[in-house]
DRENPANU-839350 format. One record per residue (C-alpha): z, y negated, x negated; residue in one letter. Coordinates in steps of 0.1 Angstrom, whole numbers, plus 5000, padded with zeros to 4 digits. Last residue first. Layout:
N
    pz    py    px  aa
     Z     Y     X   A
...
END
This chain:
876
    pz    py    px  aa
  4170  3953  4522   D
  4196  3933  4543   Q
  4206  3970  4563   D
  4220  3987  4536   P
  4249  3959  4537   R
  4282  3975  4516   L
  4263  3993  4497   A
  4232  3970  4489   Q
  4252  3947  4482   R
  4271  3963  4455   L
  4238  3974  4440   S
  4226  3939  4435   T
  4257  3930  4425   W
  4257  3955  4397   F
  4219  3946  4388   Q
  4230  3911  4380   D
  4256  3921  4361   R
  4237  3939  4336   H
  4230  3908  4313   E
  4269  3898  4317   P
  4278  3929  4293   D
  4311  3945  4304   Q
  4295  3958  4331   P
  4317  3966  4360   W
  4307  4005  4369   H
  4297  4014  4404   L
  4309  4046  4418   Y
  4288  4079  4431   T
  4316  4103  4448   T
  4329  4140  4442   S
  4349  4136  4413   S
  4361  4104  4413   L
  4365  4107  4454   L
  4388  4140  4445   K
  4410  4121  4422   R
  4412  4092  4443   L
  4421  4118  4470   R
  4448  4132  4449   C
  4462  4102  4438   F
  4498  4115  4434   R
  4483  4134  4405   K
  4481  4101  4384   P
  4447  4089  4379   V
  4440  4088  4339   D
  4427  4124  4338   D
  4399  4119  4361   H
  4385  4092  4337   S
  4388  4051  4343   L
  4367  4029  4321   P
  4373  3994  4334   E
  4364  3974  4367   L
  4356  4005  4384   L
  4341  3998  4420   V
  4342  4023  4445   L
  4328  4022  4476   I
  4346  4043  4507   A
  4326  4040  4540   A
  4299  4064  4527   D
  4309  4090  4550   E
  4304  4070  4576   R
  4336  4058  4596   C
  4356  4073  4629   N
  4350  4109  4620   G
  4388  4117  4622   E
  4386  4130  4584   L
  4368  4098  4574   L
  4395  4072  4592   Q
  4426  4095  4575   F
  4404  4090  4540   H
  4409  4052  4547   T
  4442  4056  4555   F
  4447  4076  4522   D
  4430  4048  4500   L
  4452  4018  4520   E
  4481  4039  4511   Y
  4472  4044  4474   K
  4466  4007  4471   C
  4499  3999  4483   W
  4516  4025  4461   D
  4500  4007  4427   S
  4497  4020  4394   Q
  4464  4035  4403   V
  4453  3996  4410   F
  4465  3985  4379   N
  4443  4013  4357   H
  4415  4000  4375   S
  4399  4005  4405   L
  4385  3979  4431   V
  4381  3999  4463   F
  4359  3984  4488   L
  4364  3998  4525   T
  4336  3997  4548   K
  4325  3987  4584   R
  4358  3965  4588   S
  4377  3961  4614   S
  4394  3995  4617   E
  4403  3994  4578   I
  4415  3958  4585   A
  4440  3970  4616   T
  4455  3996  4596   V
  4467  3974  4566   I
  4478  3951  4589   N
  4496  3975  4609   D
  4512  3988  4574   M
  4518  3951  4565   I
  4546  3950  4599   W
  4533  3921  4614   R
  4548  3885  4607   G
  4517  3870  4590   P
  4486  3881  4600   L
  4465  3897  4572   F
  4431  3879  4565   D
  4440  3860  4534   R
  4464  3879  4511   R
  4450  3911  4525   H
  4413  3903  4520   L
  4388  3909  4546   C
  4351  3905  4533   L
  4325  3888  4551   R
  4291  3888  4534   L
  4267  3860  4526   P
  4232  3862  4537   E
  4208  3866  4505   P
  4197  3831  4490   R
  4159  3833  4486   P
  4147  3828  4449   S
  4147  3799  4431   P
  4115  3784  4413   K
  4121  3774  4378   F
  4085  3763  4360   E
  4091  3725  4369   P
  4129  3728  4358   S
  4156  3732  4387   S
  4185  3713  4389   Q
  4211  3737  4407   P
  4225  3730  4439   K
  4262  3716  4442   S
  4278  3730  4472   E
  4307  3706  4481   P
  4340  3715  4469   S
  4360  3742  4483   S
  4390  3735  4498   E
  4422  3761  4494   S
  4449  3755  4520   T
  4459  3790  4533   S
  4486  3790  4561   E
  4517  3804  4554   S
  4533  3836  4548   T
  4506  3849  4523   H
  4513  3884  4512   V
  4517  3893  4475   K
  4511  3927  4463   I
  4526  3943  4433   E
  4562  3959  4443   P
  4555  3950  4480   G
  4558  3924  4508   I
  4565  3893  4483   E
  4561  3862  4501   T
  4539  3834  4492   T
  4533  3795  4494   S
  4505  3785  4482   Q
  4490  3763  4449   P
  4458  3751  4455   K
  4426  3767  4445   S
  4393  3753  4434   E
  4362  3766  4443   S
  4327  3768  4427   C
  4339  3763  4393   T
  4350  3796  4383   G
  4383  3804  4368   A
  4386  3826  4337   A
  4389  3862  4341   F
  4405  3871  4307   E
  4382  3900  4302   P
  4353  3876  4299   G
  4342  3849  4321   L
  4303  3837  4323   D
  4308  3800  4326   T
  4289  3776  4352   S
  4295  3802  4378   S
  4274  3799  4408   E
  4278  3787  4441   C
  4254  3794  4470   G
  4263  3830  4474   T
  4294  3819  4488   Q
  4308  3856  4503   E
  4295  3879  4481   L
  4290  3864  4446   K
  4315  3837  4452   P
  4341  3862  4464   L
  4337  3892  4438   L
  4335  3870  4407   Y
  4363  3844  4404   N
  4385  3855  4430   D
  4386  3891  4429   V
  4386  3895  4390   W
  4414  3868  4392   A
  4433  3892  4420   S
  4433  3925  4397   D
  4468  3919  4386   R
  4474  3921  4426   E
  4456  3954  4426   S
  4429  3959  4451   Y
  4417  3972  4484   S
  4390  3949  4499   V
  4382  3955  4533   F
  4341  3951  4538   A
  4318  3935  4563   D
  4342  3924  4585   F
  4348  3919  4623   T
  4337  3953  4638   V
  4349  3953  4675   L
  4352  3992  4685   F
  4330  4018  4699   E
  4303  3995  4711   E
  4289  4012  4744   E
  4310  3984  4765   D
  4313  3998  4802   G
  4345  3982  4810   N
  4365  4014  4820   E
  4348  4032  4791   E
  4361  3996  4767   R
  4393  4004  4782   Q
  4398  4043  4776   R
  4381  4031  4739   Q
  4412  4008  4733   R
  4437  4032  4742   R
  4422  4060  4723   R
  4424  4034  4694   R
  4463  4021  4704   R
  4470  4058  4700   Q
  4450  4065  4667   K
  4468  4031  4654   A
  4502  4045  4669   K
  4496  4079  4647   L
  4482  4059  4617   W
  4516  4040  4616   V
  4538  4071  4617   F
  4517  4089  4592   I
  4519  4057  4568   M
  4560  4054  4578   K
  4562  4091  4567   L
  4541  4085  4538   Y
  4562  4055  4527   W
  4594  4081  4529   F
  4576  4106  4509   A
  4570  4082  4478   H
  4566  4109  4454   V
  4594  4096  4434   K
  4616  4087  4468   W
  4610  4120  4479   L
  4622  4138  4446   V
  4650  4115  4445   V
  4660  4125  4483   G
  4655  4161  4476   L
  4677  4158  4444   V
  4702  4140  4464   M
  4697  4162  4492   L
  4701  4193  4470   F
  4733  4181  4456   V
  4750  4172  4488   L
  4735  4206  4502   A
  4750  4225  4471   V
  4782  4204  4476   G
  4784  4215  4513   C
  4777  4251  4506   S
  4804  4253  4474   I
  4828  4235  4497   S
  4821  4261  4529   V
  4821  4286  4508   F
  4853  4279  4493   L
  4870  4270  4527   V
  4856  4304  4539   H
  4863  4325  4511   H
  4871  4360  4531   C
  4842  4356  4554   E
  4817  4341  4531   T
  4826  4366  4509   F
  4816  4395  4529   S
  4844  4414  4550   R
  4840  4452  4550   H
  4847  4473  4581   V
  4838  4512  4580   L
  4871  4524  4567   S
  4889  4504  4593   L
  4875  4520  4626   P
  4865  4493  4645   A
  4887  4487  4679   G
  4885  4452  4676   Q
  4859  4438  4648   L
  4847  4410  4664   R
  4880  4397  4679   L
  4895  4394  4645   P
  4915  4416  4648   S
  4928  4449  4660   D
  4912  4466  4635   C
  4918  4505  4635   F
  4931  4533  4615   Y
  4935  4570  4626   S
  4905  4581  4611   N
  4913  4571  4575   I
  4936  4607  4573   G
  4971  4611  4589   D
  4984  4622  4552   T
  4975  4587  4532   L
  4980  4596  4496   T
  5003  4573  4479   V
  4996  4575  4441   N
  4968  4548  4441   T
  4932  4550  4438   E
  4928  4576  4461   G
  4895  4565  4480   N
  4916  4559  4511   S
  4941  4536  4493   L
  4912  4516  4475   S
  4895  4511  4508   H
  4930  4500  4525   F
  4934  4473  4500   F
  4899  4462  4500   P
  4907  4461  4540   V
  4938  4442  4535   F
  4931  4410  4514   N
  4901  4399  4535   C
  4921  4406  4565   S
  4914  4432  4592   C
  4948  4425  4610   V
  4962  4461  4622   F
  4976  4471  4654   K
  4987  4503  4645   N
  4974  4536  4655   F
  4974  4550  4617   G
  5006  4541  4595   A
  5014  4574  4575   E
  5025  4577  4537   F
  5029  4606  4514   N
  5038  4599  4481   Q
  5066  4578  4477   L
  5086  4579  4446   R
  5094  4541  4437   P
  5092  4523  4475   F
  5088  4488  4466   S
  5051  4501  4451   L
  5041  4504  4488   L
  5050  4469  4500   D
  5035  4454  4468   S
  5000  4471  4477   R
  5000  4453  4509   S
  5010  4463  4546   F
  4993  4450  4576   L
  4997  4443  4614   N
  5025  4468  4620   L
  5034  4470  4662   T
  5041  4508  4657   N
  5021  4533  4666   S
  5026  4554  4631   Q
  5055  4545  4605   A
  5056  4575  4587   T
  5072  4578  4550   L
  5073  4607  4528   T
  5086  4606  4496   Q
  5116  4582  4494   L
  5141  4584  4464   N
  5151  4549  4460   P
  5153  4539  4495   F
  5167  4505  4500   L
  5144  4492  4474   R
  5113  4502  4496   G
  5124  4474  4520   P
  5111  4486  4556   P
  5078  4481  4565   L
  5067  4451  4588   T
  5066  4447  4627   L
  5084  4476  4637   L
  5082  4485  4673   K
  5092  4520  4673   N
  5069  4553  4680   G
  5068  4565  4644   S
  5095  4559  4620   L
  5102  4590  4600   Y
  5118  4591  4568   L
  5118  4619  4543   E
  5133  4619  4509   R
  5168  4602  4515   L
  5190  4606  4486   A
  5199  4564  4484   P
  5196  4553  4521   L
  5205  4523  4522   F
  5197  4507  4559   V
  5176  4480  4569   F
  5153  4491  4596   F
  5137  4466  4621   E
  5123  4463  4653   V
  5134  4496  4665   L
  5128  4506  4700   D
  5128  4547  4696   N
  5101  4570  4696   Y
  5108  4578  4658   S
  5140  4578  4640   L
  5139  4613  4622   D
  5162  4614  4589   L
  5154  4638  4561   V
  5175  4639  4530   R
  5208  4622  4542   L
  5241  4616  4523   T
  5241  4582  4532   P
  5251  4592  4569   P
  5235  4567  4592   L
  5266  4545  4606   C
  5250  4518  4581   S
  5230  4504  4610   T
  5201  4511  4632   A
  5188  4490  4660   S
  5172  4494  4694   T
  5180  4532  4702   L
  5159  4546  4730   K
  5169  4583  4720   T
  5137  4593  4715   R
  5143  4608  4680   S
  5178  4608  4666   I
  5170  4638  4641   N
  5195  4643  4609   L
  5189  4664  4581   F
  5210  4667  4553   R
  5245  4671  4565   L
  5270  4684  4542   S
  5293  4653  4535   E
  5303  4658  4572   P
  5299  4625  4592   W
  5322  4598  4605   L
  5304  4566  4618   C
  5307  4526  4613   T
  5282  4501  4623   Q
  5278  4514  4662   P
  5244  4527  4674   M
  5237  4519  4708   V
  5210  4534  4728   S
  5222  4570  4727   L
  5203  4587  4757   S
  5197  4618  4746   N
  5161  4634  4734   R
  5169  4639  4702   S
  5206  4652  4688   V
  5192  4674  4665   D
  5217  4682  4635   L
  5211  4702  4603   H
  5235  4704  4572   S
  5266  4716  4591   L
  5287  4735  4565   K
  5319  4716  4565   P
  5320  4712  4604   L
  5349  4688  4605   R
  5330  4655  4613   F
  5307  4673  4639   V
  5328  4662  4672   M
  5334  4627  4655   R
  5295  4622  4647   S
  5288  4631  4682   I
  5310  4609  4699   L
  5303  4581  4677   P
  5264  4589  4687   L
  5277  4583  4725   S
  5254  4589  4756   K
  5249  4631  4755   I
  5225  4639  4788   S
  5208  4667  4771   N
  5174  4670  4754   A
  5186  4681  4722   S
  5219  4698  4711   I
  5208  4714  4680   N
  5232  4724  4659   L
  5223  4742  4623   V
  5247  4748  4596   R
  5277  4765  4616   L
  5302  4785  4593   D
  5332  4763  4604   H
  5325  4767  4642   L
  5360  4759  4647   T
  5358  4725  4632   G
  5388  4705  4658   A
  5360  4684  4669   G
  5376  4681  4703   N
  5367  4718  4708   C
  5330  4717  4702   L
  5319  4729  4735   T
  5347  4709  4753   E
  5341  4677  4733   I
  5303  4686  4743   L
  5310  4685  4779   A
  5329  4656  4783   P
  5298  4635  4765   D
  5272  4655  4789   T
  5256  4691  4782   L
  5227  4698  4810   L
  5204  4718  4788   N
  5168  4711  4772   E
  5190  4721  4739   S
  5220  4744  4729   L
  5209  4761  4698   D
  5234  4772  4677   L
  5229  4786  4643   Y
  5256  4796  4618   Q
  5278  4815  4642   L
  5304  4839  4621   N
  5334  4832  4642   K
  5317  4829  4679   L
  5350  4834  4694   L
  5364  4798  4691   L
  5332  4785  4707   S
  5340  4808  4737   T
  5375  4794  4738   L
  5363  4762  4737   C
  5340  4763  4768   P
  5304  4759  4766   M
  5290  4735  4791   M
  5262  4724  4813   Y
  5242  4752  4808   V
  5210  4747  4827   Q
  5192  4773  4811   S
  5167  4753  4789   D
  5175  4768  4758   V
  5205  4789  4751   L
  5200  4803  4715   V
  5226  4820  4695   F
  5223  4828  4656   I
  5249  4844  4635   Q
  5265  4871  4655   Q
  5299  4886  4646   N
  5319  4875  4676   T
  5293  4897  4696   L
  5297  4936  4683   H
  5333  4930  4677   K
  5341  4922  4710   H
  5358  4890  4726   Q
  5326  4879  4737   L
  5321  4890  4772   L
  5357  4881  4784   N
  5354  4848  4767   T
  5320  4836  4786   L
  5340  4811  4800   T
  5328  4801  4834   V
  5357  4819  4854   N
  5365  4790  4879   K
  5334  4773  4872   I
  5302  4787  4885   F
  5301  4773  4918   L
  5279  4746  4904   F
  5256  4768  4887   C
  5250  4791  4918   F
  5212  4801  4910   L
  5218  4802  4872   V
  5188  4798  4853   S
  5186  4811  4815   L
  5161  4809  4789   N
  5180  4828  4765   I
  5172  4835  4727   T
  5198  4858  4708   M
  5196  4866  4673   T
  5220  4893  4666   V
  5237  4892  4628   S
  5254  4924  4642   Y
  5246  4936  4676   L
  5271  4966  4670   S
  5295  4974  4644   I
  5318  5002  4662   V
  5350  5010  4636   N
  5377  5004  4660   P
  5364  5023  4688   T
  5349  5007  4722   L
  5355  5026  4751   R
  5387  5012  4765   R
  5373  4977  4752   A
  5343  4973  4772   A
  5361  4980  4808   A
  5391  4955  4797   S
  5365  4930  4782   K
  5345  4932  4818   A
  5372  4928  4838   R
  5371  4889  4835   R
  5331  4891  4844   W
  5333  4901  4879   V
  5339  4866  4895   S
  5310  4849  4872   G
  5297  4832  4902   V
  5263  4851  4908   G
  5228  4853  4904   S
  5213  4851  4870   L
  5177  4842  4863   T
  5163  4847  4829   F
  5130  4831  4825   N
  5127  4843  4787   R
  5154  4864  4773   M
  5149  4870  4735   T
  5172  4895  4715   M
  5168  4901  4680   T
  5189  4921  4652   S
  5201  4950  4676   C
  5221  4979  4667   V
  5228  4992  4703   A
  5262  5005  4707   G
  5269  4993  4740   D
  5240  4988  4758   T
  5251  5003  4789   V
  5279  4986  4791   E
  5264  4951  4785   L
  5239  4957  4811   F
  5268  4969  4835   K
  5286  4936  4833   V
  5252  4916  4835   M
  5244  4940  4866   T
  5278  4928  4882   E
  5271  4891  4877   D
  5237  4896  4894   T
  5206  4899  4869   M
  5166  4889  4874   F
  5143  4890  4845   F
  5108  4873  4841   N
  5106  4884  4806   Q
  5129  4904  4784   A
  5129  4908  4745   S
  5144  4936  4726   F
  5140  4938  4688   H
  5163  4961  4669   R
  5158  4993  4688   V
  5183  5017  4683   R
  5171  5045  4704   K
  5203  5049  4722   Q
  5202  5014  4732   A
  5169  5011  4744   V
  5179  5044  4762   V
  5204  5029  4780   K
  5183  5004  4793   L
  5168  5033  4821   P
  5206  5028  4836   L
  5205  4991  4847   V
  5189  4999  4881   S
  5215  5019  4892   R
  5240  4990  4887   N
  5224  4969  4912   D
  5202  4938  4914   N
  5181  4943  4883   L
  5146  4930  4889   Y
  5130  4935  4856   L
  5091  4920  4857   N
  5085  4927  4820   E
  5099  4945  4791   L
  5093  4937  4760   T
  5101  4960  4728   L
  5094  4953  4690   R
  5089  4987  4675   T
  5110  4996  4644   D
  5139  5011  4660   P
  5117  5030  4684   R
  5117  5027  4721   S
  5080  5038  4737   V
  5086  5074  4746   D
  5122  5073  4759   Q
  5109  5040  4777   L
  5082  5059  4800   V
  5107  5088  4809   A
  5136  5063  4816   S
  5115  5046  4841   A
  5108  5080  4857   L
  5144  5086  4860   S
  5151  5054  4874   Q
  5128  5057  4906   N
  5135  5031  4930   S
  5141  4998  4919   V
  5138  5002  4878   F
  5108  5018  4888   M
  5094  4994  4911   S
  5090  4969  4884   H
  5080  4987  4853   L
  5058  4963  4829   S
  5056  4976  4798   V
  5049  4954  4765   T
  5049  4974  4731   V
  5047  4960  4699   H
  5040  4975  4664   D
  5036  5014  4673   L
  5036  5039  4649   P
  5026  5064  4667   W
  5010  5068  4700   I
  5020  5104  4711   Q
  5051  5089  4724   A
  5030  5073  4754   L
  5019  5107  4772   A
  5053  5126  4759   G
  5062  5132  4795   S
  5036  5130  4817   E
  5040  5101  4843   Y
  5037  5102  4880   R
  5046  5077  4904   T
  5032  5045  4886   L
  5041  5015  4911   N
  5047  4989  4880   D
  5028  5004  4858   A
  5015  4978  4836   D
  5009  4991  4798   V
  5005  4970  4769   R
  5001  4983  4738   L
  5000  4969  4701   Q
  4990  4986  4666   E
  4972  5016  4676   L
  4959  5041  4646   G
  4967  5071  4662   G
  4946  5066  4699   L
  4928  5099  4700   G
  4942  5110  4733   K
  4957  5084  4756   L
  4943  5099  4790   D
  4952  5136  4778   S
  4990  5129  4781   S
  4986  5118  4816   K
  4997  5085  4829   I
  4995  5083  4869   E
  4997  5058  4898   E
  4978  5028  4888   L
  4971  5003  4915   C
  4995  4976  4905   E
  4976  4973  4871   G
  4971  4994  4839   G
  4959  4988  4805   F
  4962  4969  4775   S
  4950  4983  4742   L
  4952  4966  4708   S
  4944  4986  4671   R
  4913  5005  4682   L
  4892  5017  4650   R
  4887  5049  4661   F
  4875  5044  4697   L
  4861  5074  4704   T
  4891  5091  4725   Q
  4897  5061  4745   F
  4882  5071  4778   P
  4900  5104  4780   P
  4879  5124  4806   H
  4886  5125  4843   S
  4896  5089  4844   G
  4922  5065  4835   L
  4939  5072  4871   Y
  4945  5048  4898   K
  4920  5018  4893   Y
  4927  4985  4905   P
  4923  4964  4878   N
  4948  4940  4863   G
  4947  4958  4825   H
  4915  4967  4810   L
  4919  4948  4777   K
  4904  4966  4748   L
  4909  4953  4711   S
  4894  4969  4678   E
  4859  4978  4687   L
  4840  4989  4657   A
  4830  5026  4668   G
  4816  5010  4702   L
  4791  5035  4710   K
  4809  5058  4732   N
  4832  5032  4750   F
  4810  5031  4783   W
  4806  5067  4785   R
  4844  5069  4791   Q
  4843  5054  4826   D
  4872  5037  4840   L
  4876  5035  4879   A
  4882  5011  4907   T
  4869  4981  4884   L
  4876  4950  4908   L
  4885  4923  4878   N
  4917  4911  4859   Q
  4909  4927  4825   S
  4875  4935  4812   L
  4880  4920  4776   D
  4863  4933  4747   L
  4867  4925  4711   E
  4853  4941  4680   K
  4816  4947  4689   L
  4793  4955  4662   S
  4777  4983  4679   W
  4768  4966  4709   L
  4739  4987  4718   S
  4759  5011  4743   S
  4775  4986  4758   F
  4757  4983  4796   A
  4750  5024  4788   L
  4771  5037  4817   R
  4762  5007  4837   D
  4792  4986  4847   I
  4802  4980  4884   K
  4832  4964  4901   S
  4829  4932  4884   L
  4848  4903  4907   R
  4854  4880  4876   N
  4891  4874  4863   A
  4882  4881  4819   H
  4848  4890  4811   I
  4852  4884  4775   K
  4829  4896  4750   L
  4836  4894  4711   V
  4813  4905  4682   R
  4780  4903  4693   L
  4750  4908  4665   E
  4732  4936  4690   R
  4728  4913  4718   L
  4697  4924  4729   R
  4707  4948  4753   A
  4734  4928  4770   L
  4721  4924  4803   D
  4692  4954  4800   P
  4720  4981  4809   R
  4730  4965  4843   Q
  4765  4946  4843   I
  4779  4940  4881   E
  4801  4917  4901   T
  4800  4883  4877   I
  4815  4857  4899   Q
  4829  4835  4869   N
  4864  4832  4855   F
  4858  4843  4822   D
  4821  4849  4807   L
  4830  4839  4770   D
  4802  4854  4748   L
  4808  4856  4709   T
  4786  4861  4680   R
  4749  4852  4698   A
  4725  4863  4675   Q
  4702  4870  4702   D
  4709  4837  4718   S
  4720  4837  4755   V
  4706  4847  4790   S
  4730  4846  4811   P
  4751  4875  4825   V
  4751  4877  4865   A
  4768  4858  4894   R
  4776  4827  4874   L
  4797  4801  4888   G
  4806  4782  4852   S
  4840  4785  4849   H
  4831  4802  4814   S
  4803  4804  4798   C
  4811  4794  4761   I
  4784  4810  4738   C
  4798  4808  4699   N
  4770  4809  4676   L
  4789  4791  4651   K
  4766  4760  4656   E
  4778  4761  4693   D
  4764  4780  4723   C
  4764  4765  4759   R
  4764  4781  4795   C
  4765  4762  4825   S
  4758  4769  4861   P
  4758  4742  4883   E
  4787  4738  4906   K
  4780  4737  4945   T
  4789  4775  4943   D
  4819  4771  4927   Q
  4841  4758  4953   L
  4830  4788  4977   S
  4829  4814  4951   T
  4865  4806  4942   Q
  4876  4811  4977   S
  4860  4844  4976   S
  4877  4852  4945   S
  4908  4843  4960   L
  4904  4864  4990   A
  4888  4894  4971   L
  4923  4894  4949   F
  4944  4893  4978   L
  4925  4920  4994   L
  4929  4942  4963   L
  4967  4935  4956   S
  4974  4942  4993   L
  4955  4976  4992   V
  4977  4983  4957   C
  5009  4972  4975   P
  5001  4999  5001   M
END
């Protein structure tokens, strides 16, 4: 009946799991080591994976059967897990190709029968799990006789009814065995005894302890040996008869015994001690131990046991007892709360280790402590101890546990650290004390501690400050996960200090810990630490400070890199991947190992100063260069040229609107561009010959340019505009003398006079008050041609250069003819004599025909004729 119920329950759970997983997409992934994890994927059949797969995990799916082709290709498979599926059918040759398989898990499925042919080819199998299936028998043929290398086996379930000797034939080298036989009804004596030697046996015999104690005794008889660790599960000892099978364990002298899911009453507890009397047990572990009762029958356990024990019995000596106890009626367990009656025997008083973890113990009476004379290790962690209970447990600090070396009272409800120090002060051999996970929020200035204390754990106790209460003899101190903001306590012998999870802003001074070798300060509020901070610890070797809010400054980042690269004697034992930047904002969350600060970031003021200095020098040099090459004048020239261009376009639109076909009004025949130092030649030669054709020079002037006789110039007021050019600021008052006609000889016949030309000169025709650049542009636009009087003085004048450039602009825009520029050389001037800044003039000299002023007067007539033809070709 239990088998049927469990089968129905399993089917119901499987169907519900199917309905939930049908909506999930099946997933099966293989990593680089060829481990294919396909669990919890809703699979209904064995998926297709790589032929080279080493591990195939199909746990918690909906696979119902395995056919021969499903696993035929996986010849390299080492581990196959099909735990908790709906597997009910396996082909007899399904595993025949898995020659290398070492681990097979078929537990918690729906296999109703085992077939020995499944395992015929699994010669390398070392671990096999078959428990949790609804089969009643292991099969008609021994299923495991071909598994010569099998070391771990688990079988059985709630439906298993019989175990025969032939079922386990061939299991000679087994090391671990698990048998689930809660409802076993038939057992052939010696069936499990043939498996020898066994290192660990786990047996679940729930129903047999209640209803069939003889059968349970037969099973325990075969698996109990002195060197075999024995674990009993699902024990329900509700009366004295149910305890009787455990007598076999004591008689077989089992040294390592453990019980899980263990239920006992007051009465069966006493019976348990009686039937195990004389057992030579060194390790006893009880997990999930539930005790029902109020201890009313424990008192007579002393007299009952004393009558049977002889003075020479030495049993349970040096035992390690680990008890995970839950008392159902713990608050009624008061009157006879002491364990005195059970511990007043030599077989319990000689024990050295006593562990009572998570057992809801709220006090161990002083009388009990007095009986534990040889106790060296006492673990009362995760219980209900309070300050008064601690006083009672440790006999008000009388030092009764004089051999105690390790005391663990962590995770209780103790609130006073001075009380703890006073209770343990007289324990002369105490070296390890764990008071963590209590409510010790205050630490006094002074405390009394045993001189033997070396290890102290006060972590997770809500301490806000640390004082000289700490014992100076400590070698290891754990103050992690408190609320400490600083730590200044002199501990000369300390070698390991754990301060993680506090609120420290800086590391403690190293001078206080001359022998410290390990320091942890993770998850604090540290912003940075320097080389000097670590060097202040003379012997520091291991350091952990990850998961803090580090300021990635220019000093800290290079120091951290040197620290992580092993350039110092200190090692970052928590690795570089736990260090991140918190500031500056752009680096927040960045791994410190990948952060590098540039020179501009680290030396911002210096960089700005150098940059400004360099920029200032550059601007000064640039200004000098621009001044040397007259760039500012060029900018003004371009600006004026653009304005002139815009003005020309405006005039052109007006002419188009008025129907005027002439592009612009030409006022002068030529604009004369010359240096002020050559004005004598212009006044005495150029103007008389081109503008005053009726006047002749009485004397041929030499290079000194003597004044002519055609005109008389009066002094004029001028204003200096450029470096070499003077522009009149008042109206010219020059008067020309009446033209004198030459006296002709009888044989002389005068030639017809050419028509005078009108020239534009800057000193005569520029409008006063206007910017000189505007006057130049207007003069060039109002003249048919531009006459350049070239000399060494010309190439040294910037204003002449501007006039030359404006003329060139006019040529580029197509507003002038290509011969609009006429060059006249007053003196020999080669290409190399022209400065490079006169680039346009150098180009014109190499590409344009020019007139040369002859020094011989006999050739000057031809010069004037050629010049007139260039200026007014229509007069020919």
